[in-house]
N, C-alpha and C positions, 0 to 999 in steps of 0.2 A: 503494499499498497503505501500510494505517494506520500511525502510529508508537505505540510503545505503551511505553508508563509508570506505573510501577506506585510509589505512595503508602503507604508500610511505616509501618508502627511500633507501640508498645505499643499494647494497649486504651487509649480516652480517652486517648492522646496527640494526639488533634484530626487524623485523616487524614482523615474526614468532612466538619470544617468548611475542610480548607484543598481539598477538590477543590468545597464551594459556596463555596467565593472565587475559583476558578480559573476555572469554569465560565462568569459571564455575560464575563469578559475575554480568555477562548479566544473566545466564541463573536462577542464585541465585533468580535475582530480580524479575523472573520473565517472562521475554524474549523470546521467540523461534528464535533464530541465524543461519544463514546460512554464511558459509563463502565459497568466490572465492577465490581460487588463482593464479596469473599469473605466467604461467610457460615459459618465453623465450627461455631456452633449451630444448623443450619439455617434454612429460608425454607418459607414455606407459600405458595403461587400460587391453589392450588387450595381454592377451598375446599368442603365436605362438604356433597353435596345438587348443587351447582350439575352442569352437562353437562359442562365439561371434569373434573371429579372423577369424573363418574359414567363419562365416556369410559377415566379413566383406571384405572381402576378393574374394567374391564370387558376389559382387553390393550391396551388402546395405545398404545406403546413414544414416539410424539411427536404433538401436537397446536399446531395454529397456529389463535389466536384474532386475529380482525381485531372491530373496530370505526371508526365516523368518526374517532373521535382515536388509534389506534395499532396496534401490531398485537406478538403476544405468541408465543414459538413455548416448549412444553413438551416434553423428549425425555428418553426415559431417558439417564444417563450413560452418555458412553462413555470407559471409561479408556483406551483407547489412544491416544487424542492430545492436545497437550499444552495447557495451555488458552491460549497462545497460539496456535494454528493453528488453533483453535474460535474465537475471536473473530476472527481475519483475514477468517476464513469467512464468518461472520455479520455484519461491520462492513466490509468490505472498498470500500464506497464515503467512508468515512469517514476523514479527516486525524488525527486522534489518538484515542488509546484509553486512559481515564485507569483503570489498576485501585488498587482500593480492597485491600489485602491480596498476598496469593499472595508472602509471603517468601521461601518454600521453591520458587516457580516456575521452572526454569532459564534462563537466558536473558533474561531481563528486567529493563532497567533501571529503579534504584531511586532515588525521593530518599525520604532516612529520617527520619524526624522522633522527635528526643528531644524533651522534656518537660520540665518542672521538677516537674511535673503527679507526671508515672509514672516519675520518677528514671532513672539511668543505668547502666549497667550495662556492663561491657567487650563482650558484645556487642554493645551498638550501633554500635561501632564497627567489626565485623569481619564483617560482612555483605558478599554475595557481589554484586557486580553493584551497589553504592552507589556513583552519580554524583554524589551532594550530597547535605547534610542541611538539613533546618529546625529550628531550635534555639533558644528563649531560654534557654539560657543557656551559656557559651561551652565550646566545644569545639576540642582541639587536636589537629587533624587534616588530612591537605593536599589537603582536594577543599572542591569550594563551598560553602559556611555561608550561608544565608538565615535571616533571624526569618520568623515566622511574618503579618504584616504587609506583608512584601515580596512581594506577588503581583508586580508589574509585573517584579522580578529574576528570579523562579522563571518565569514566563511568558517573560522573556528567555532563559535558562537553556535551558528544553523550545523556543524556537524554534531556539536554536543549533544542540542536537541534532539538532533537527527535519530543518535546512537543510544538516550534515554526514550527514546520513544515518547517521543513528547504531540504528536500528530494533537 
């Protein structure tokens, strides 16, 4: 079963940057990693006029796309399943799933980013399920704190949670 951890923080705090730094190092360490990104403003994989768009408009609630380079599944959102359960069913053969965002998702461990670019509020320190912080400013909190460039330290922390089976 994959280990799931979400990288949370305010917009422009460095979530994507951190994930982009973690991915190659986790891959080098031999892990198979997937990423799930929360897109509160929406996204569009389906280009108007393309066959998948036409299938969707004609009533298909699920579309599977494949090419020599990869595969994609698009389906009507099922609001009954938790995101964690969906990810576990989509990526059962992966070691780690890094989520970007999803701070409201229950039962997901979080590494929360606090950045001098976006400022800090009390709510940054009160999120449920935060297991560690990444910050470029000093924090007074009794949880592990890493700097944004301490990729080995963050990976070591993730591996420790993974080995302790704290999914």
